[in-house]
C-alpha positions in Angstrom: 36.8 92.6 35.7 40.5 91.9 34.8 40.0 93.0 31.4 38.8 96.7 33.1 41.6 96.5 35.5 44.3 96.0 32.4 42.4 98.9 30.6 42.8 101.2 33.4 46.6 100.4 33.9 47.2 100.8 30.1 45.6 104.2 30.2 47.5 105.3 33.3 50.7 104.5 31.7 49.8 106.4 28.6 49.4 109.3 30.6 52.4 109.2 32.4 54.2 108.9 29.0 52.5 111.8 27.5 52.5 113.9 30.5 56.1 113.5 31.9 55.7 116.7 34.1 51.9 116.3 35.6 51.8 117.1 39.0 53.4 114.2 41.2 50.7 112.3 42.7 49.1 112.9 46.0 51.1 110.5 48.1 54.5 111.0 46.7 56.7 111.4 49.4 58.7 114.6 50.1 61.9 114.4 52.3 61.8 118.2 52.8 59.5 120.8 52.1 62.2 122.7 49.9 62.3 119.5 47.6 59.1 120.4 46.2 60.3 123.9 44.9 61.7 124.9 42.0 65.2 126.8 42.2 64.8 130.4 41.0 66.1 131.0 37.8 69.4 132.7 37.9 70.2 135.5 35.9 73.3 135.8 33.5 76.0 138.3 35.1 77.6 140.8 33.0 80.5 139.3 30.9 78.6 135.7 30.5 78.0 134.2 27.0 74.3 133.0 27.1 73.7 129.9 25.5 69.9 129.2 25.8 67.6 131.9 26.6 64.3 130.0 26.1 63.9 131.7 22.9 65.8 129.4 20.2 68.2 126.7 19.6 70.4 128.7 17.2 73.3 128.3 19.4 73.0 124.6 19.0 73.8 121.9 16.5 73.2 117.8 16.6 76.4 115.9 18.1 78.1 116.2 14.5 78.3 120.3 14.7 76.7 120.4 11.5 72.8 119.7 11.5 70.5 122.2 13.5 69.4 121.1 17.3 66.5 119.1 16.6 65.1 119.2 20.3 62.0 121.2 21.0 61.2 124.3 22.9 58.3 123.7 25.5 57.6 126.8 27.8 60.6 128.2 27.7 63.0 125.3 28.0 64.4 123.0 25.4 63.2 119.3 25.9 65.2 116.1 24.7 64.0 114.6 21.7 65.0 111.4 20.2 67.7 111.9 17.5 71.0 112.2 19.7 73.0 114.6 21.8 73.3 118.4 20.9 76.1 120.8 21.3 76.6 124.4 21.6 78.5 126.2 18.7 80.5 127.6 20.8 83.7 126.2 22.1 85.1 126.8 25.7 88.6 126.2 27.1 90.8 127.7 30.2 88.7 128.5 33.3 85.0 129.1 33.2 81.6 129.0 35.1 78.9 127.1 33.4 75.4 127.5 34.9 72.5 125.1 33.8 69.0 124.6 35.3 67.2 121.5 34.5 64.0 119.1 35.4 63.7 115.1 35.1 60.3 113.4 34.3 58.7 111.4 36.7 58.8 108.1 35.7 58.0 105.7 38.3 58.1 102.5 36.4 61.8 102.8 35.5 65.0 101.7 37.6 68.5 102.8 38.0 69.7 104.6 34.8 66.2 104.4 33.6 64.7 107.3 35.1 65.3 110.6 33.8 69.1 110.2 32.4 70.5 112.9 30.8 73.8 114.5 31.1 75.8 117.7 31.0 79.1 117.4 29.4 81.9 120.0 29.9 84.0 120.5 26.8 81.9 117.5 25.6 84.2 115.3 27.6 83.4 115.5 31.2 80.3 114.7 32.3 78.1 115.6 35.2 75.2 113.3 35.4 71.5 113.9 35.2 69.0 111.4 37.0 66.3 111.0 38.9 68.1 110.0 42.2 65.9 111.5 44.7 66.2 109.8 48.0 68.9 107.6 47.1 72.5 106.9 48.7 74.2 108.4 45.7 77.1 106.5 44.0 79.6 107.7 40.9 76.7 107.5 38.2 74.1 109.1 40.2 72.5 113.0 39.6 75.6 115.1 40.1 78.2 112.6 39.9 81.1 113.4 38.0 80.3 110.4 35.7 82.6 107.3 36.7 85.1 109.4 38.4 83.7 111.0 41.6 80.1 110.5 43.6 78.7 113.8 44.7 79.6 114.6 48.4 75.8 114.6 49.1 72.3 113.8 47.3 71.2 117.5 47.0 68.6 116.4 44.5 65.0 117.9 44.4 62.0 115.5 43.8 61.4 115.0 39.9 59.3 117.5 37.9 61.1 120.1 40.1 63.5 122.5 38.4 67.2 122.2 39.6 70.6 123.6 39.0 74.3 123.0 38.4 76.9 125.7 38.7 80.1 124.0 37.3 83.4 125.7 38.1 85.9 124.0 35.3 89.5 124.6 34.7 90.6 122.6 31.7 93.8 120.4 31.8 97.1 122.0 30.8 99.5 120.8 28.3 102.8 121.5 27.7 104.5 120.2 24.3 102.1 118.0 23.8 101.9 116.6 27.2 99.4 116.8 30.2 101.3 118.6 32.8 98.2 119.3 35.1 94.4 117.8 35.5 91.6 119.4 34.6 89.3 120.1 37.7 85.7 120.6 38.7 84.0 122.5 41.6 79.9 121.3 41.3 77.3 123.4 42.9 73.9 121.4 43.2 71.1 123.7 44.0 73.1 125.9 46.0 75.0 122.9 47.8 78.7 122.4 46.9 78.9 118.6 46.0 82.3 118.5 44.2 85.3 120.5 45.3 88.3 121.0 42.9 87.9 117.3 41.8 90.8 116.5 39.4 89.8 114.7 36.4 91.3 111.8 36.1 89.9 110.8 32.5 90.0 112.8 29.2 86.8 111.6 28.2 84.1 109.9 30.4 81.6 107.7 28.9 79.9 108.6 25.8 81.6 112.0 25.6 83.0 113.4 22.5 86.5 112.7 23.1 89.2 114.3 20.7 92.3 116.2 21.5 91.7 117.3 25.4 94.2 120.0 25.0 91.5 122.0 22.4 88.6 124.1 23.3 85.4 122.0 23.5 81.4 122.7 23.3 79.1 122.1 26.1 76.9 118.6 25.1 73.7 117.9 26.6 73.0 114.2 26.3 70.0 112.2 24.7 69.3 109.2 26.7 66.0 108.6 25.7 64.2 110.8 28.3 62.3 114.2 27.8 64.6 116.0 30.5 64.2 119.6 30.3 66.9 122.3 30.4 66.9 126.1 30.6 68.8 129.2 31.3 72.0 128.0 30.3 75.4 130.6 30.3 79.1 130.3 30.7 81.0 132.7 32.5 85.0 133.2 31.8 87.1 133.1 34.6 90.4 134.2 35.5 92.3 131.0 36.8 
């Protein structure tokens, strides 16, 4: 009997690992009915630069900026594959709005940073955390946080496996004669809810970022943290400061 139970547990674990976006268990506790509804895709506005349209990864490379991006495309979304981060070929400076849609897998056996972990790095330096933080009291390393700098004003997460969105309004730091005279700022909307309002970026490179000269343009980086997080509909709209 014990052996049969162990086999059943093993098979269940394999199923979860193989199907991270299978329907959630019938007893999953939703905090709000809207938490089970995917965000509707937001069409790129006129003047926006489309970085991923669901068809190819031609606009992306591995973190080294040379090798072709290796993540796979699944039903119009790109899915994290082991082998490292990817970055956009195009680099950005000044002020712009970045739109990203994402979803995290259901990984009930994981804890903390071990559930649906990834990240969106603006200019490759400033991370907005992606994580399954559904229902938690969010801290500076949870989903929606500007990693290590500021926690979200509220937890706006949807349930795992459900599509979510970030709209990140970014202004790069200002330098004069090689010296920073004005910090960069970031305003973030998570599923349409403002969770950061012109937060000053007190670090020139959050954890695991590309680093480099913060006065120079940088790419959009999507992090491989070993979890099959998915992304779709990524675009950048330049803004006037």
